[in-house]
One Martini backbone bead per residue (centre of mass of N, CA, C, O) as a GRO file, in nm:
protein
  169
    1MET     BB    1   0.852   1.752  -5.718
    2SER     BB    2   1.012   2.016  -5.791
    3ALA     BB    3   1.288   2.138  -5.941
    4ASP     BB    4   1.362   2.331  -5.710
    5ASN     BB    5   1.350   2.120  -5.483
    6GLN     BB    6   1.560   1.927  -5.603
    7GLN     BB    7   1.790   2.131  -5.607
    8GLU     BB    8   1.789   2.194  -5.305
    9ARG     BB    9   1.833   1.903  -5.208
   10SER     BB   10   2.103   1.865  -5.353
   11LYS     BB   11   2.252   2.089  -5.200
   12ILE     BB   12   2.216   1.981  -4.910
   13GLU     BB   13   2.350   1.707  -4.960
   14ALA     BB   14   2.627   1.821  -5.040
   15TRP     BB   15   2.672   1.976  -4.777
   16ILE     BB   16   2.656   1.732  -4.583
   17LEU     BB   17   2.882   1.574  -4.710
   18GLY     BB   18   3.107   1.786  -4.665
   19PHE     BB   19   3.069   1.815  -4.362
   20THR     BB   20   3.133   1.519  -4.299
   21ASP     BB   21   3.413   1.501  -4.422
   22GLY     BB   22   3.520   1.725  -4.211
   23GLU     BB   23   3.321   1.672  -3.918
   24GLY     BB   24   3.272   1.375  -3.918
   25CYS     BB   25   3.160   1.050  -3.760
   26PHE     BB   26   3.229   0.700  -3.752
   27SER     BB   27   3.135   0.499  -3.469
   28VAL     BB   28   3.254   0.236  -3.234
   29SER     BB   29   3.165   0.136  -2.905
   30PHE     BB   30   3.297  -0.004  -2.604
   31ILE     BB   31   3.103  -0.073  -2.307
   32LYS     BB   32   3.085  -0.120  -1.993
   33ASN     BB   33   2.821  -0.366  -1.875
   34LYS     BB   34   2.685  -0.546  -1.613
   35THR     BB   35   2.381  -0.592  -1.740
   36THR     BB   36   2.513  -0.768  -1.941
   37LYS     BB   37   2.603  -1.077  -2.044
   38THR     BB   38   2.904  -0.980  -2.145
   39GLY     BB   39   2.974  -0.673  -2.017
   40TRP     BB   40   2.892  -0.537  -2.295
   41GLN     BB   41   2.854  -0.245  -2.512
   42ILE     BB   42   2.731  -0.130  -2.826
   43PHE     BB   43   2.813   0.194  -3.002
   44PRO     BB   44   2.678   0.332  -3.262
   45GLU     BB   45   2.786   0.641  -3.444
   46PHE     BB   46   2.677   0.953  -3.568
   47VAL     BB   47   2.893   1.250  -3.596
   48ILE     BB   48   2.869   1.610  -3.537
   49THR     BB   49   3.097   1.876  -3.464
   50GLN     BB   50   3.042   2.201  -3.296
   51GLY     BB   51   3.031   2.507  -3.231
   52ALA     BB   52   2.804   2.728  -3.115
   53LYS     BB   53   2.806   2.912  -3.377
   54SER     BB   54   2.719   2.627  -3.550
   55LEU     BB   55   2.439   2.516  -3.460
   56PRO     BB   56   2.255   2.570  -3.711
   57ALA     BB   57   2.382   2.347  -3.884
   58LEU     BB   58   2.289   2.108  -3.705
   59GLU     BB   59   1.986   2.171  -3.731
   60VAL     BB   60   1.967   2.119  -4.034
   61ILE     BB   61   2.057   1.825  -4.027
   62ARG     BB   62   1.840   1.720  -3.836
   63SER     BB   63   1.602   1.810  -4.013
   64TYR     BB   64   1.669   1.640  -4.258
   65PHE     BB   65   1.678   1.349  -4.107
   66LYS     BB   66   1.472   1.317  -3.861
   67CYS     BB   67   1.711   1.257  -3.649
   68GLY     BB   68   1.837   1.263  -3.359
   69ARG     BB   69   2.071   1.458  -3.153
   70LEU     BB   70   2.148   1.724  -2.934
   71PHE     BB   71   2.460   1.807  -2.776
   72ILE     BB   72   2.631   1.928  -2.493
   73ASN     BB   73   2.976   2.040  -2.446
   74LYS     BB   74   3.104   2.170  -2.188
   75ARG     BB   75   3.335   2.439  -2.144
   76TYR     BB   76   3.627   2.518  -1.903
   77ASP     BB   77   3.848   2.621  -2.063
   78ASN     BB   78   4.020   2.815  -2.314
   79HIS     BB   79   3.757   2.819  -2.452
   80ARG     BB   80   3.478   3.016  -2.585
   81GLU     BB   81   3.308   2.748  -2.655
   82HIS     BB   82   3.085   2.527  -2.693
   83LEU     BB   83   2.994   2.200  -2.776
   84TYR     BB   84   2.830   2.032  -3.047
   85ARG     BB   85   2.621   1.733  -3.104
   86TYR     BB   86   2.541   1.532  -3.365
   87CYS     BB   87   2.341   1.231  -3.292
   88VAL     BB   88   2.334   0.884  -3.408
   89ARG     BB   89   2.222   0.557  -3.252
   90SER     BB   90   2.004   0.428  -3.392
   91ILE     BB   91   1.976   0.153  -3.574
   92THR     BB   92   1.734   0.233  -3.745
   93ASP     BB   93   1.839   0.514  -3.836
   94LEU     BB   94   2.100   0.418  -3.956
   95GLU     BB   95   1.971   0.207  -4.159
   96LYS     BB   96   1.727   0.409  -4.288
   97VAL     BB   97   1.900   0.695  -4.316
   98ILE     BB   98   2.214   0.727  -4.308
   99ILE     BB   99   2.323   0.502  -4.493
  100PRO     BB  100   2.159   0.568  -4.751
  101PHE     BB  101   2.274   0.849  -4.788
  102PHE     BB  102   2.587   0.744  -4.815
  103ASN     BB  103   2.520   0.563  -5.062
  104ARG     BB  104   2.424   0.807  -5.248
  105ASN     BB  105   2.654   0.987  -5.093
  106ILE     BB  106   2.979   1.001  -5.158
  107LEU     BB  107   3.253   1.002  -5.002
  108LYS     BB  108   3.585   1.162  -5.048
  109THR     BB  109   3.724   1.050  -4.814
  110TYR     BB  110   3.851   0.822  -4.589
  111LYS     BB  111   3.571   0.802  -4.447
  112ARG     BB  112   3.453   0.586  -4.635
  113ASN     BB  113   3.580   0.342  -4.490
  114ASP     BB  114   3.440   0.382  -4.221
  115PHE     BB  115   3.155   0.359  -4.335
  116GLN     BB  116   3.171   0.070  -4.443
  117ILE     BB  117   3.223  -0.060  -4.170
  118PHE     BB  118   2.984   0.058  -4.022
  119SER     BB  119   2.766  -0.072  -4.199
  120LYS     BB  120   2.840  -0.362  -4.130
  121ILE     BB  121   2.793  -0.342  -3.824
  122VAL     BB  122   2.496  -0.256  -3.829
  123SER     BB  123   2.402  -0.508  -3.978
  124MET     BB  124   2.493  -0.708  -3.763
  125MET     BB  125   2.319  -0.587  -3.534
  126SER     BB  126   2.038  -0.622  -3.674
  127LYS     BB  127   2.098  -0.951  -3.660
  128GLY     BB  128   2.241  -1.009  -3.359
  129ILE     BB  129   2.560  -1.066  -3.350
  130HIS     BB  130   2.633  -0.893  -3.078
  131ILE     BB  131   2.524  -1.086  -2.848
  132LYS     BB  132   2.769  -1.252  -2.895
  133LYS     BB  133   3.097  -1.288  -2.839
  134ASN     BB  134   3.191  -1.359  -3.133
  135GLY     BB  135   3.052  -1.108  -3.256
  136MET     BB  136   3.208  -0.897  -3.093
  137ILE     BB  137   3.483  -0.973  -3.201
  138ARG     BB  138   3.427  -0.910  -3.497
  139ILE     BB  139   3.360  -0.613  -3.447
  140ALA     BB  140   3.625  -0.526  -3.305
  141LYS     BB  141   3.806  -0.585  -3.554
  142LEU     BB  142   3.671  -0.370  -3.730
  143VAL     BB  143   3.716  -0.121  -3.547
  144GLU     BB  144   4.034  -0.128  -3.574
  145LYS     BB  145   3.997  -0.006  -3.887
  146MET     BB  146   3.912   0.256  -3.763
  147ASN     BB  147   4.020   0.560  -3.771
  148ARG     BB  148   4.285   0.527  -3.538
  149LYS     BB  149   4.351   0.223  -3.499
  150LYS     BB  150   4.280   0.104  -3.228
  151LYS     BB  151   4.288  -0.089  -2.978
  152SER     BB  152   4.072  -0.287  -2.822
  153ARG     BB  153   3.949  -0.305  -2.507
  154PHE     BB  154   3.787  -0.560  -2.543
  155LEU     BB  155   4.026  -0.741  -2.657
  156LYS     BB  156   4.222  -0.672  -2.400
  157SER     BB  157   4.059  -0.811  -2.211
  158SER     BB  158   4.087  -1.075  -2.003
  159GLU     BB  159   3.810  -1.205  -2.054
  160THR     BB  160   3.826  -1.213  -2.363
  161LYS     BB  161   4.086  -1.374  -2.387
  162ARG     BB  162   3.983  -1.622  -2.240
  163GLN     BB  163   3.732  -1.678  -2.423
  164THR     BB  164   3.886  -1.692  -2.692
  165GLN     BB  165   4.062  -1.934  -2.627
  166PHE     BB  166   3.817  -2.133  -2.606
  167MET     BB  167   3.707  -2.083  -2.901
  168VAL     BB  168   3.964  -2.177  -3.058
  169ASN     BB  169   3.992  -2.474  -2.921
   0.00000   0.00000   0.00000
């Protein structure tokens, strides 16, 4: 790789880092799913959201990472443009592309803490820890420390409380 290419790559990485610090999110959701053994499914995702006018920026980011998808969230309220989301949900892509990028390029905002917890959760999931109820509980407790620090719906569910009570005893 030539010096010019390395310099250009460094610039785009810094730009993606700053963009993520301002507009990105590392999140993990618990979604009820009756088809799973536990009745819940865990979705880790890296997301950057922008209005339609900034869609080209999301396309550059997707092109750089060579993974993830772009989704449209159509708006019919008083906003003038639809929202677009660049989203990476694949455990493999998160583990092999997204997490290494942010390990090399350190976030500057409090989002760094969310990323560190997110990385730990993705690692746990790649090891299959999320398959069992006690692993899900461990992950849910970590999720409560992320982003808005909301109590987990999964941990508040009556079924989880009942099963947790039996695991503790």
